[in-house]
C-alpha positions as CSV (number, residue, x, y, z in Angstrom):
1,M,63.0,119.4,76.1
2,K,62.5,120.3,72.1
3,I,65.1,117.5,71.4
4,N,63.6,115.3,73.9
5,N,60.1,115.5,72.3
6,K,61.6,115.2,68.6
7,L,63.2,112.1,69.6
8,T,60.3,110.8,71.8
9,G,58.1,111.5,68.5
10,F,60.7,109.8,66.1
11,I,61.2,106.9,68.5
12,S,57.0,106.9,68.2
13,I,57.0,106.8,64.4
14,I,59.4,103.6,64.2
15,I,57.5,101.8,67.1
16,I,54.1,102.6,65.0
17,V,55.7,101.6,61.8
18,I,56.8,98.1,63.4
19,S,53.9,97.6,64.7
20,I,51.9,98.0,61.5
21,L,54.3,95.6,59.7
22,L,54.0,93.1,62.3
23,M,49.8,93.6,62.2
24,R,50.1,92.9,58.2
25,R,52.8,89.9,58.5
26,I,54.5,91.3,55.2
27,D,56.2,88.5,53.6
28,F,59.6,90.0,53.5
29,G,60.7,87.2,51.0
30,S,57.9,88.3,48.5
31,F,59.1,92.0,49.5
32,Y,62.9,91.1,48.8
33,K,61.6,89.5,45.4
34,K,59.8,92.7,44.5
35,L,63.0,94.4,45.5
36,N,65.6,91.9,43.3
37,P,63.5,90.7,40.0
38,I,66.6,91.1,38.0
39,R,68.5,88.5,40.4
40,D,65.7,86.1,40.4
41,E,65.2,86.3,36.3
42,Y,68.9,85.7,36.4
43,S,68.6,82.4,38.9
44,E,65.8,81.5,36.3
45,T,67.9,81.9,33.3
46,S,70.9,80.2,34.8
47,I,69.3,77.0,35.4
48,K,67.4,77.0,32.2
49,Y,70.6,77.3,30.5
50,E,72.4,74.4,32.9
51,N,69.5,72.1,32.1
52,M,70.1,72.9,28.3
53,S,73.8,72.4,28.4
54,Q,73.2,69.2,30.2
55,N,70.6,68.4,27.3
56,L,73.4,69.1,24.8
57,I,75.7,66.8,26.7
58,M,73.3,63.7,26.7
59,K,72.6,64.4,22.7
60,S,76.3,64.6,22.0
61,K,77.1,61.2,24.0
62,Y,73.9,59.4,22.4
63,G,75.0,60.6,19.1
64,Q,78.4,59.3,19.8
65,R,76.9,56.0,21.1
66,K,74.9,55.5,17.9
67,D,77.8,55.9,15.5
68,E,79.7,53.3,17.5
69,L,76.9,51.0,17.1
70,L,76.8,51.6,13.5
71,D,80.4,50.9,13.3
72,E,80.0,47.7,14.8
73,I,77.1,46.6,12.8
74,N,79.2,47.6,9.4
75,N,82.1,45.7,10.9
76,Y,79.8,42.2,10.9
77,N,78.6,42.7,7.6
78,V,75.5,42.7,8.7
79,E,73.1,43.5,5.5
80,T,70.1,46.3,6.6
81,D,68.1,46.2,3.5
82,I,67.3,43.8,0.7
83,L,67.3,45.1,-2.6
84,Q,66.2,43.0,-5.5
85,E,69.1,44.5,-7.6
86,K,71.3,43.2,-5.1
87,V,69.6,39.7,-4.8
88,L,69.9,39.4,-8.4
89,A,73.4,40.5,-8.5
90,V,74.7,38.0,-5.9
91,V,72.4,35.1,-7.8
92,Y,73.7,36.1,-10.7
93,Q,77.4,35.9,-9.7
94,H,76.7,32.0,-7.9
95,C,75.2,31.1,-11.2
96,M,77.8,32.5,-13.5
97,R,80.6,31.1,-11.4
98,N,79.4,27.8,-11.5
99,N,77.9,27.1,-14.7
100,I,74.3,27.3,-13.8
101,A,72.0,28.3,-16.5
102,I,68.8,30.4,-14.8
103,T,65.6,29.7,-16.7
104,N,63.2,31.7,-14.3
105,I,63.4,33.6,-10.9
106,N,60.4,34.5,-9.1
107,F,60.7,36.9,-6.0
108,T,58.5,37.1,-2.7
109,E,57.7,40.5,-0.7
110,I,59.7,41.2,2.2
111,I,58.3,39.4,5.1
112,P,59.3,39.7,9.0
113,V,61.4,36.8,10.5
114,S,59.1,35.0,13.4
115,L,59.9,31.9,15.2
116,A,57.8,28.9,14.6
117,E,54.2,29.0,15.3
118,S,53.6,26.9,18.8
119,E,50.7,24.2,19.0
120,S,48.1,26.9,19.6
121,E,49.4,28.7,16.4
122,E,50.8,31.9,18.7
123,I,53.6,33.2,17.8
124,L,56.2,32.7,20.3
125,S,58.4,35.7,20.1
126,E,58.9,38.1,17.5
127,I,62.6,38.9,15.5
128,P,63.2,42.2,14.1
129,G,65.0,40.9,11.0
130,V,63.2,40.3,7.7
131,Y,63.7,38.0,4.4
132,M,63.1,37.7,0.7
133,C,62.8,34.3,-1.1
134,L,63.9,34.3,-4.1
135,T,62.9,30.7,-6.5
136,I,65.1,30.0,-9.3
137,E,64.2,27.5,-12.2
138,F,68.1,26.1,-13.6
139,K,69.7,23.9,-15.9
140,S,73.3,22.8,-14.7
141,T,75.1,19.4,-14.4
142,Y,75.1,17.5,-10.9
143,V,78.6,18.1,-9.8
144,D,77.7,22.1,-10.8
145,M,74.8,22.0,-8.9
146,L,76.6,20.7,-5.6
147,V,79.5,23.3,-6.1
148,F,76.9,25.9,-6.3
149,I,75.1,24.9,-3.2
150,D,78.6,25.0,-1.5
151,D,79.3,28.3,-2.8
152,I,75.7,29.5,-1.3
153,K,76.6,28.2,1.9
154,N,80.4,30.2,2.0
155,D,78.9,33.5,0.8
156,D,79.6,36.7,3.3
157,M,75.2,37.0,3.0
158,D,73.1,35.9,5.1
159,I,71.4,33.7,2.3
160,A,69.8,30.5,3.3
161,L,69.3,27.3,0.4
162,T,65.8,26.2,2.1
163,N,65.0,23.6,-0.7
164,M,66.0,22.1,-4.0
165,R,64.2,19.8,-6.4
166,T,64.5,18.0,-9.3
167,I,62.0,18.5,-11.9
168,A,63.8,16.4,-14.8
169,W,67.1,14.6,-15.6
170,E,68.3,13.9,-18.7
171,G,71.8,12.4,-19.3
172,D,74.4,14.8,-17.5
173,V,71.7,18.2,-17.5
174,I,69.5,18.5,-14.3
175,Y,66.4,20.6,-14.4
176,G,65.7,21.7,-10.9
177,V,64.2,24.6,-8.7
178,A,65.8,26.2,-5.7
179,D,64.2,28.3,-2.9
180,L,66.7,30.7,-1.6
181,K,66.0,33.2,1.5
182,F,68.1,36.5,1.7
183,Y,67.8,37.7,5.5
184,A,68.5,41.4,6.7
185,L,68.2,43.1,9.9
186,P,66.8,47.1,9.4
187,L,68.1,49.7,11.2
188,K,65.3,51.5,13.4
189,M,66.9,55.2,14.0
């Protein structure tokens, strides 16, 4: 009988404990979390590591794509900036090659390129390019001036001869003014 009483007491205690747990409605998930904080911390760290790895992979892909685009731009020989020294060197080269004597040079600041304004004076669209105007006063022969114009048109740089005026003409010698625009597409990184 003693064993029976002990067994009944043990069963009673188990029933009481189960009853208390059901009445309090213990959240076994939070109870489980309290028992396994290291497992949860590992899971969170693993997720953060996976996200970081994906970010590094994407950064690498974007860096590779950026390098490919820069290589493509370099293959097209597109000017990315306008430097007065470079502009002067190019103009001087063309003038020397075509017997043009420069008497005066004027630069403008670098200006953003935009399409022509509409009748209501609203700018239709912006183009990301820039240009610099260069006005040269020169002395040459008529034939040399024509060869100079062709030489400018065939240059690898993006140069536009927008205006050419004759100021004086004495025999074979022409005194004139030429307006040139040098274009570039600045890279925004």
